[in-house]
C-alpha positions as CSV (number, residue, x, y, z in Angstrom):
1,M,-25.4,-20.2,-48.2
2,A,-27.4,-18.8,-45.3
3,A,-25.7,-21.4,-43.0
4,I,-22.2,-20.3,-44.2
5,L,-23.1,-16.7,-43.5
6,R,-24.3,-17.5,-40.0
7,F,-21.1,-19.5,-39.4
8,L,-18.9,-16.5,-40.4
9,A,-21.0,-14.0,-38.4
10,R,-21.0,-16.2,-35.3
11,G,-17.2,-16.6,-35.3
12,H,-16.8,-12.8,-35.5
13,R,-19.3,-12.1,-32.7
14,N,-17.5,-14.6,-30.3
15,G,-14.5,-12.4,-30.3
16,L,-12.3,-14.6,-32.4
17,D,-9.3,-13.0,-34.2
18,P,-10.0,-14.1,-37.8
19,V,-7.5,-14.1,-40.6
20,P,-8.6,-12.1,-43.6
21,A,-10.1,-14.4,-46.2
22,G,-12.4,-14.3,-49.2
23,V,-15.4,-16.3,-50.0
24,E,-17.0,-16.6,-53.4
25,L,-20.7,-17.2,-53.4
26,A,-23.4,-16.8,-56.0
27,E,-27.1,-17.3,-56.2
28,E,-28.8,-17.6,-59.5
29,V,-32.1,-15.9,-58.6
30,G,-31.8,-13.0,-61.0
31,A,-29.6,-11.0,-58.6
32,A,-25.9,-10.2,-58.8
33,A,-23.2,-12.2,-56.9
34,L,-22.8,-11.2,-53.3
35,L,-19.2,-11.0,-52.0
36,V,-18.7,-11.5,-48.3
37,G,-15.5,-11.5,-46.2
38,L,-14.1,-11.2,-42.7
39,P,-13.1,-7.9,-41.3
40,D,-10.1,-6.1,-42.6
41,R,-7.4,-5.7,-39.9
42,R,-6.8,-2.2,-41.2
43,G,-10.2,-1.2,-40.0
44,A,-11.7,-0.3,-43.4
45,S,-15.2,1.3,-43.2
46,P,-18.2,-0.8,-44.2
47,Q,-19.0,-0.7,-48.0
48,T,-21.4,-2.7,-50.2
49,A,-19.9,-4.4,-53.2
50,E,-22.6,-5.6,-55.4
51,S,-22.3,-5.3,-59.1
52,P,-22.9,-7.7,-62.0
53,E,-20.0,-6.1,-64.0
54,E,-17.3,-6.7,-61.3
55,P,-15.0,-9.6,-62.0
56,L,-15.2,-12.9,-60.0
57,V,-13.2,-12.9,-56.8
58,L,-10.6,-15.8,-56.9
59,G,-8.3,-15.0,-53.9
60,V,-7.7,-12.8,-51.0
61,L,-4.4,-11.7,-49.6
62,P,-3.7,-10.7,-45.9
63,A,-3.4,-7.0,-45.1
64,H,0.3,-7.2,-44.4
65,V,1.2,-8.8,-47.8
66,P,2.2,-6.2,-50.5
67,R,-0.1,-6.2,-53.5
68,T,0.6,-5.5,-57.2
69,A,-1.7,-3.7,-59.4
70,P,-4.1,-6.0,-61.3
71,T,-3.2,-6.7,-64.9
72,A,-6.3,-8.3,-66.1
73,L,-8.6,-5.4,-65.3
74,P,-8.9,-2.2,-67.3
75,E,-8.7,-0.1,-64.1
76,P,-7.6,-0.7,-60.4
77,V,-10.1,-2.5,-58.2
78,E,-11.1,-0.8,-55.0
79,S,-11.6,-2.7,-51.8
80,A,-15.1,-4.2,-51.7
81,V,-16.8,-4.3,-48.3
82,V,-20.1,-5.8,-47.4
83,A,-22.1,-3.9,-44.8
84,H,-23.1,-5.9,-41.7
85,P,-26.0,-4.9,-39.3
86,E,-23.6,-4.6,-36.3
87,R,-20.1,-4.3,-37.6
88,G,-18.6,-3.8,-41.1
89,V,-16.1,-6.2,-42.8
90,G,-13.6,-5.3,-45.5
91,L,-12.2,-7.3,-48.4
92,D,-9.2,-6.8,-50.5
93,L,-9.9,-8.2,-53.9
94,V,-7.2,-9.7,-56.0
95,P,-8.2,-10.8,-59.5
96,G,-7.3,-14.2,-60.8
97,E,-7.5,-16.0,-64.0
98,E,-10.5,-15.4,-66.1
99,A,-13.3,-17.8,-65.2
100,G,-16.5,-18.9,-66.8
101,P,-19.9,-17.7,-66.1
102,P,-20.3,-17.1,-62.3
103,G,-23.6,-18.9,-62.1
104,D,-22.3,-22.2,-63.5
105,D,-19.1,-22.5,-61.4
106,I,-20.3,-21.2,-58.1
107,G,-23.6,-23.0,-58.3
108,D,-21.9,-26.3,-58.9
109,R,-19.6,-25.7,-55.9
110,V,-22.4,-24.8,-53.6
111,A,-24.4,-27.8,-54.7
112,A,-21.4,-30.1,-54.1
113,L,-20.9,-28.6,-50.7
114,R,-24.5,-29.2,-49.8
115,R,-24.4,-32.8,-51.0
116,R,-21.2,-33.4,-49.0
117,A,-22.8,-31.9,-45.9
118,R,-25.9,-34.1,-46.3
119,Q,-23.7,-37.1,-46.8
120,C,-21.7,-36.2,-43.6
121,R,-24.9,-35.9,-41.7
122,R,-26.1,-39.2,-42.9
123,E,-22.8,-40.9,-42.0
124,R,-22.8,-39.3,-38.6
125,V,-26.4,-40.4,-37.8
126,E,-25.6,-44.0,-39.0
127,A,-22.4,-44.1,-36.9
128,D,-24.3,-42.8,-33.8
129,R,-27.0,-45.5,-34.5
130,R,-24.4,-48.3,-34.8
131,L,-22.6,-47.1,-31.6
132,G,-25.8,-47.0,-29.6
133,V,-26.9,-50.5,-30.8
134,E,-23.4,-52.0,-30.1
135,H,-23.4,-50.4,-26.6
136,R,-26.8,-51.8,-25.7
137,L,-25.8,-55.2,-27.0
138,R,-22.5,-55.2,-25.0
139,W,-24.4,-54.1,-21.9
140,A,-27.0,-56.8,-22.3
141,V,-24.5,-59.6,-23.0
142,G,-22.3,-58.6,-20.1
143,R,-25.2,-58.5,-17.8
144,E,-26.3,-61.9,-18.8
145,R,-22.8,-63.3,-18.5
146,D,-22.3,-61.8,-15.1
147,R,-25.7,-62.9,-13.7
148,G,-25.2,-65.0,-10.6
149,I,-21.4,-64.2,-10.5
150,R,-20.2,-62.5,-7.3
151,H,-17.4,-60.1,-8.3
152,G,-14.5,-59.8,-5.9
153,P,-11.6,-57.3,-5.8
154,L,-9.5,-56.9,-8.9
155,I,-6.1,-58.5,-8.5
156,V,-3.2,-57.4,-10.6
157,G,-0.9,-60.3,-11.4
158,G,0.8,-62.3,-14.0
159,G,4.0,-60.2,-13.8
160,V,2.5,-57.4,-15.9
161,T,1.6,-54.1,-14.3
162,G,-2.0,-53.1,-14.8
163,T,-3.3,-56.4,-16.1
164,I,-6.2,-58.2,-14.4
165,D,-5.4,-61.6,-13.1
166,R,-9.0,-62.5,-12.1
167,M,-12.2,-60.6,-11.6
168,T,-14.3,-63.0,-9.5
169,A,-13.5,-64.5,-6.2
170,P,-14.7,-68.0,-5.2
171,K,-17.4,-68.1,-2.7
172,P,-15.7,-68.7,0.7
173,R,-16.6,-71.9,2.4
174,A,-18.7,-71.3,5.5
175,K,-16.8,-72.1,8.6
176,P,-18.5,-74.7,10.7
177,K,-20.0,-73.2,13.8
178,P,-18.2,-74.5,16.9
179,K,-20.4,-76.8,18.9
180,P,-21.4,-75.4,22.3
181,S,-19.6,-77.0,25.2
182,P,-21.8,-79.7,26.8
183,T,-23.2,-79.2,30.2
184,T,-21.3,-80.8,33.0
185,R,-23.0,-81.7,36.3
186,L,-21.0,-81.6,39.5
187,V,-22.4,-83.2,42.6
188,L,-20.7,-82.2,45.9
189,A,-21.5,-84.6,48.8
190,R,-20.4,-84.1,52.4
191,H,-19.1,-87.1,54.2
192,A,-21.4,-89.0,56.6
193,V,-21.1,-88.6,60.4
194,T,-18.4,-89.9,62.7
195,A,-18.1,-90.1,66.5
196,Q,-16.4,-86.7,66.6
197,T,-18.8,-84.9,64.2
198,G,-20.3,-82.0,66.2
199,P,-18.5,-81.7,69.5
200,L,-14.9,-81.7,68.1
201,L,-13.1,-79.9,65.2
202,S,-11.7,-83.0,63.5
203,G,-10.1,-81.1,60.6
204,R,-7.4,-83.3,58.9
205,T,-7.0,-85.7,61.8
206,P,-6.3,-89.2,60.4
207,G,-7.9,-92.5,61.6
208,I,-11.5,-91.2,62.1
209,D,-13.9,-93.6,60.5
210,L,-17.7,-93.4,60.0
211,N,-19.7,-94.7,62.9
212,E,-22.8,-96.9,62.5
213,T,-25.0,-93.9,61.8
214,G,-22.6,-92.6,59.3
215,R,-22.3,-95.9,57.4
216,G,-26.1,-95.9,57.1
217,Q,-26.1,-92.4,55.8
218,A,-23.4,-93.3,53.2
219,E,-25.4,-96.3,52.0
220,A,-28.5,-94.1,51.6
221,L,-26.4,-91.6,49.7
222,G,-25.1,-94.3,47.3
223,A,-28.7,-95.6,46.7
224,R,-30.0,-92.1,45.9
225,L,-27.2,-91.6,43.3
226,A,-27.4,-95.1,41.9
227,A,-29.7,-94.3,39.0
228,L,-27.6,-91.4,37.8
229,P,-24.9,-91.8,35.0
230,V,-22.0,-91.1,37.3
231,A,-18.7,-91.0,35.3
232,A,-16.3,-90.6,38.1
233,V,-16.2,-90.4,41.9
234,Y,-13.6,-88.2,43.7
235,A,-12.9,-87.9,47.5
236,S,-10.8,-86.0,49.9
237,P,-8.0,-88.4,50.8
238,I,-9.0,-89.1,54.5
239,E,-11.0,-92.0,56.0
240,R,-14.4,-90.5,56.5
241,T,-14.7,-89.0,53.0
242,T,-13.2,-92.0,51.3
243,Q,-15.6,-94.4,53.0
244,T,-18.5,-92.3,52.0
245,A,-17.3,-92.1,48.4
246,M,-16.9,-95.9,48.2
247,A,-20.6,-96.3,49.1
248,V,-21.4,-94.2,46.0
249,A,-18.9,-95.7,43.6
250,A,-20.0,-99.3,44.4
251,H,-23.3,-98.7,42.5
252,H,-21.4,-97.8,39.3
253,G,-18.4,-100.1,39.4
254,L,-16.0,-97.2,39.8
255,E,-12.9,-96.6,41.8
256,V,-12.6,-93.7,44.2
257,R,-10.1,-91.1,43.0
258,P,-8.3,-89.2,45.8
259,L,-8.4,-85.4,45.3
260,E,-6.2,-83.4,47.7
261,G,-7.6,-80.0,46.5
262,V,-10.9,-80.8,48.3
263,L,-9.4,-81.5,51.7
264,E,-10.8,-80.0,54.8
265,A,-9.3,-76.6,55.9
266,D,-6.1,-76.8,57.7
267,Y,-7.1,-75.6,61.2
268,G,-3.6,-75.8,62.5
269,E,-3.6,-75.5,66.3
270,W,-7.3,-75.7,66.4
271,T,-7.4,-79.3,65.0
272,G,-9.0,-81.8,67.5
273,Q,-10.2,-79.2,70.0
274,K,-13.7,-78.9,71.3
275,I,-16.0,-76.5,69.6
276,A,-17.3,-75.1,72.9
277,D,-13.8,-74.0,73.9
278,L,-12.9,-72.5,70.5
279,A,-16.1,-70.5,70.6
280,K,-14.8,-68.4,73.5
281,T,-11.8,-67.0,71.6
282,D,-11.6,-63.8,69.7
283,L,-10.6,-65.6,66.5
284,W,-13.8,-67.5,66.6
285,K,-15.7,-64.2,66.3
286,V,-13.6,-63.3,63.3
287,V,-14.3,-66.8,61.7
288,Q,-18.0,-66.3,62.2
289,R,-18.3,-62.6,61.2
290,T,-15.6,-61.9,58.6
291,P,-14.2,-65.3,57.6
292,S,-12.4,-63.8,54.6
293,R,-9.9,-62.3,57.2
294,A,-9.6,-65.4,59.3
295,S,-6.4,-67.3,59.4
296,F,-5.9,-70.2,61.8
297,P,-2.7,-70.3,63.9
298,G,-0.3,-72.7,62.3
299,G,-2.8,-73.5,59.7
300,E,-4.6,-72.1,56.6
301,A,-6.6,-69.0,55.9
302,L,-10.2,-69.6,54.9
303,A,-9.7,-67.4,51.8
304,A,-6.8,-69.6,50.7
305,M,-9.0,-72.7,51.3
306,Q,-11.7,-71.3,49.0
307,T,-9.2,-70.5,46.3
308,R,-7.8,-74.0,46.1
309,M,-11.2,-75.6,46.4
310,I,-12.5,-73.6,43.4
311,A,-9.4,-74.3,41.3
312,T,-9.7,-78.0,41.9
313,L,-13.4,-78.2,41.1
314,D,-12.9,-76.2,37.9
315,G,-10.2,-78.7,36.9
316,V,-12.6,-81.6,37.5
317,V,-15.3,-80.0,35.4
318,A,-12.8,-79.3,32.5
319,A,-11.7,-83.0,32.6
320,H,-15.3,-84.3,32.3
321,P,-17.2,-82.3,29.7
322,G,-20.8,-83.3,29.4
323,E,-20.6,-85.8,32.2
324,L,-21.8,-86.2,35.8
325,V,-19.1,-86.3,38.5
326,V,-19.4,-86.8,42.3
327,V,-16.9,-85.2,44.7
328,V,-17.0,-86.1,48.4
329,S,-15.6,-83.3,50.6
330,H,-16.2,-81.4,53.9
331,A,-18.6,-78.8,55.2
332,D,-16.5,-75.7,55.0
333,P,-15.0,-76.4,51.6
334,I,-18.4,-77.1,50.1
335,K,-19.9,-74.0,51.7
336,A,-17.0,-71.9,50.2
337,A,-17.8,-73.4,46.8
338,I,-21.5,-72.6,47.1
339,A,-20.6,-69.0,47.9
340,Q,-18.2,-68.7,44.9
341,Y,-20.5,-70.2,42.3
342,T,-23.6,-68.3,43.5
343,G,-21.9,-64.9,43.8
344,V,-22.0,-64.7,47.6
345,H,-19.1,-63.1,49.5
346,L,-17.0,-65.4,51.6
347,D,-17.9,-63.3,54.7
348,L,-21.5,-64.6,54.3
349,F,-20.6,-68.3,53.8
350,Q,-21.4,-69.1,57.5
351,R,-25.1,-68.5,56.7
352,I,-24.9,-71.6,54.4
353,V,-25.6,-75.0,56.0
354,V,-24.2,-78.3,54.6
355,S,-25.4,-81.4,56.5
356,P,-23.6,-84.8,56.6
357,A,-24.3,-87.0,53.6
358,S,-26.1,-84.1,51.8
359,V,-25.9,-83.4,48.1
360,T,-25.3,-80.0,46.5
361,A,-25.4,-80.0,42.7
362,F,-24.2,-77.5,40.0
363,E,-24.6,-77.4,36.3
364,F,-21.7,-75.9,34.3
365,S,-23.0,-74.8,30.9
366,P,-21.6,-72.4,28.3
367,H,-23.9,-69.7,29.9
368,G,-22.4,-70.1,33.4
369,V,-22.9,-72.1,36.6
370,S,-26.3,-72.9,38.1
371,M,-27.0,-74.5,41.4
372,V,-29.8,-77.0,41.1
373,K,-29.5,-78.7,44.5
374,C,-28.3,-77.4,47.9
375,N,-27.9,-79.4,51.1
376,D,-30.3,-82.1,49.8
377,T,-30.4,-85.1,52.2
378,G,-33.5,-86.8,50.6
379,A,-35.5,-86.2,53.8
380,L,-36.9,-83.3,55.8
381,D,-35.3,-84.4,59.1
382,E,-33.4,-81.1,59.4
383,L,-36.6,-79.2,59.7
384,A,-37.8,-81.2,62.8
385,P,-37.1,-79.5,66.2
386,P,-34.4,-81.1,68.2
387,P,-35.5,-83.5,71.1
388,P,-35.6,-81.9,74.6
389,E,-32.5,-82.4,76.7
390,P,-32.7,-84.7,79.7
391,E,-33.3,-83.1,83.1
392,A,-30.1,-84.4,84.6
393,K,-28.1,-82.8,81.9
394,K,-29.7,-79.4,82.4
395,Q,-28.7,-79.5,86.1
C-alpha cells in the first residue's frame, strides 16, 4: 500500500493533470480504512476522512458529472478529503452496492495485487536473464564464425532493394611485381686511324680506308673485345668505321649492321679542308668555345648532330635489353654522347678526348646511365710526351 501511495503522490508532484479517481484501500491492523484520492478539480480544501462507520467507497465520479443523492445511506455523504503534507486532495464519494466486511474484500485484493507484482518482477528478471544469455551466445558464435574472414563492403543486389548480396569479398590476388629492366651495356668505339686522320677534316668523305697503323689498331680492338658476350655490332656506314667494326665482329661470328644515325657530323664546306686553315676562321672559335651555337656552312649544326646521335643510341639500347652491343662511330659524335649521358653541356664537349680505336662504355639500368669506361685504348701511350720535331722542320 505504501508503494501505491508513493506512486500517486509522485504523479501529482510532477505536475501531471490527473483525472479524479478513487482508490479503496484497507489495512487490518486494528485501524479504520484509509480513503485516498487525487485532487479535486474544484479545489476543495484538505479534510481527513477516517471513520469505521463510513460506508465502503466503490466508485468516484468526475467533478463535471452531475450526481444524485445517495439512496442507500440514511443521510447525504459529504466529500471526504485526505490531508497531504504539501497539498490537499479531495474526493467525491458515491455509494455503491452493499459490500461485505471491508477487511476481507480489500485485503484479498491487495494480496492479489502484491502477488501479481511479484510475479511480474520474476518474469521480468527471467526475461532479462534470457535476453542477456542469448545476446552473449550470439556474439560468441558470430565472432567464432567470422574469425579469419575479411569483411568487405556490403553490396546490395539480387534485384531487391535493401538486401545484402554478399558480406565478404574474396582476397584479391597479388599482382606480380614487374621485373626490373635488365642492364644493357653499350660500347662506343672510335674508328682506327687513316692517312688523313689529324691533318685533314675528313668528315663524310667516301673512299678513305684504314692505313697500316689503323688496321693494327682495329685488330687490337677486336682482340680486346673478343672475350665479351657481344650480341651485335653496328657501324657508321663509311669505310673507316665499317672496317674497324669488321675486326670486332669477326671474333663473334656477327655481321656488321650499318647505322646512319651515328655518322660523322656533316661539316658541309669544311669537309676535306686542312685543320690548320680552318683554325684561322671565326667559326672555328665558335666551334671550340660555344659549339652548341655552331653550324657549319652548307652542313649540320653540332646541336643537331648530338640530338640524332642520342636518339639513335637510345634506339639501339631499347632493341637489346640486357645485352652488350658495340657501335663504331667518330670522335665528335662519341664526345657529344658522353656529354649527354654524363650531364655535361654541349659547350664543354671539346674538353673530352676520344682517341682512335678507343672504347667508351655505358651501362643503361633502371636507375639511369653510368659511364664505366672512357677513351680506353688498353694502353697508356696517350700519356707519353710527343717526340721532338726534326730540326729541318722547325726551320
